[in-house]
N, C-alpha and C positions, 0 to 999 in steps of 0.2 A: 705176444698181449693179444688182450681178447678185444673181439672187435665192441667197435665204439658204435654206440646208436645218432641216430640225424642231429640228431640237435649237439652230441656230443664235437662231432666230425662237422658242422656247421661255424658251432665255433673258436673250434682247432685253427676253422682256412679265413677264418673272419670274414665269412659270408651271412647270411638272414636265415632260418630256418626253415622259411618259407621258401625260397632259391634252391636250397642245397634240396631243398624234398621235389620239385619241379627239374632237377636234377637229374634222380632217380630214377621221378618214373615216366623222361625225357630217353632213359639209355645212356646220357652223360656218363655216368657212375654205375662202375660195381658194387653191388652189397651182396651180403650173405640174407637167405631166409632164417629167422627161427622158427620155430614150430610152431606159433603163436601169429604166424604171418613178419613182424617185423622186421623193419631191417636194419641192418650193421652192419660196419661198415669198415676193413680192412684197417691196418698198419702200413700197408703196403698201398695200396691203392688213397692216402690218402697225403704218402709223399708224392707221385702221379699226376693228382689232382692240382698240389703247391706247387711239384715244377712246370704244370701247364697253365697255369689261372694269370690270369695278367692281372697286372699292380692298378688299380683304381686312382683315378684323379686326384678324386681325393682322400689325405692322408688318413689310416684310422688313427684311433685315441693313442693306442701305447708310439707310435711315429709322433706325432704332434709333443709328447713328452716326448723323444725322440731331438724331438729339432732346439725344444728346448733347452733340453742341455750342450746341446751344442752353439746353442745362443753367445760361447763364449770368441768361440773362432773365427779368426781374419777368412778364412775361404768359404767363400756364397753356395760354390760349385757342389750342389746337396739332390743328388740321386738320388733316391728313392729303389731300390726292389727288391725282389724276390733271392734266395740262395737256394744256386744249383749244382752246386759240385761243394765239396771242404776233401781236400787232400793236405791230408797230411807226413810230412818227412824230415826227420831227424827234426831240427831244431826251425826250416822254414813249413808253413803252408802254402797252399794257393787255391785262393778263395773263387770261385765266376758268381756273379752277377747276373738276377737278367731285366734288366729294366728298358719294360716294352714289347717290344720284340729284338733289343738290343742285346749281347752279352760281354759287360766289363770285368777283368780280371785280375788279382790285387798278390801280389807277392808279402808276406808275411808274417809273424813269427806264431811260430805253435804254440806256445803260451799266450799272443793273443786272440788264439784263436781257444781254446781253455776258458778263459778268463770271459770271455765276453759270451762266449756259452754259443760258436756258432753252429747250425744245423741246415742242411738242407730243409726246399724248403721254407724258409723264418725269415720274414722279414727285416730287412736291412740299411742303409746307408750308406750309399759310397758317396766320401769326400774329397775332391780333388782340387791339392793345390797344388799349384806346377810354374816354372818361371817362361816356359814354353808352350804354348800349345798351338797348332799347327791345324788346321783348317782346309780342305779339299771340295774337287767338286766336278765329278764324275761329266766325267769333258762329251756322251753323247747330247748331255741332259743341257749342259751349257751351247753345242752348237744351237740347241732345241731353241734357248728361250733364248738367243740375240735372230732370231730369225724372225721370228712371233714378232718380237719388237722392235723391226724393220719394215713387218706388216702392218704393225699398230701405229706406227707413225707414220704409215706413207696415208696411209687411209686416211687418218685426221683432216691432216694439210688440202 
């Protein structure tokens, strides 16, 4: 596929033109220069950027539409993220979603991947519905928080 213009690449990643241009001039984005001196972005570079792009705190318009479509679900745990990897093997597929600096892996049918058109770098929503959820804390943090609490409580007296 032919390299994209800066404006088209920015639109595809869901960032502003000026932001993307600042990334180009700052060296964050690898570009190809045309004979006229214009920057072009390859498909591989867009895939790399999409995989490393942090989801914004505010969902974009497409995610808002998706949420409206999900309003009928009883599950309230919806995690917005970006697809990091899609593996299809026979009838099943493994989809790895990046939510902030964490990853969530789901095993779904290959038909679902095809009908939802799930591709690496695209935004997606993981909807979690479970009868059991476990929560754990690291042991080091637990000990530290108890010590801080004790110190604070003795100072107040």
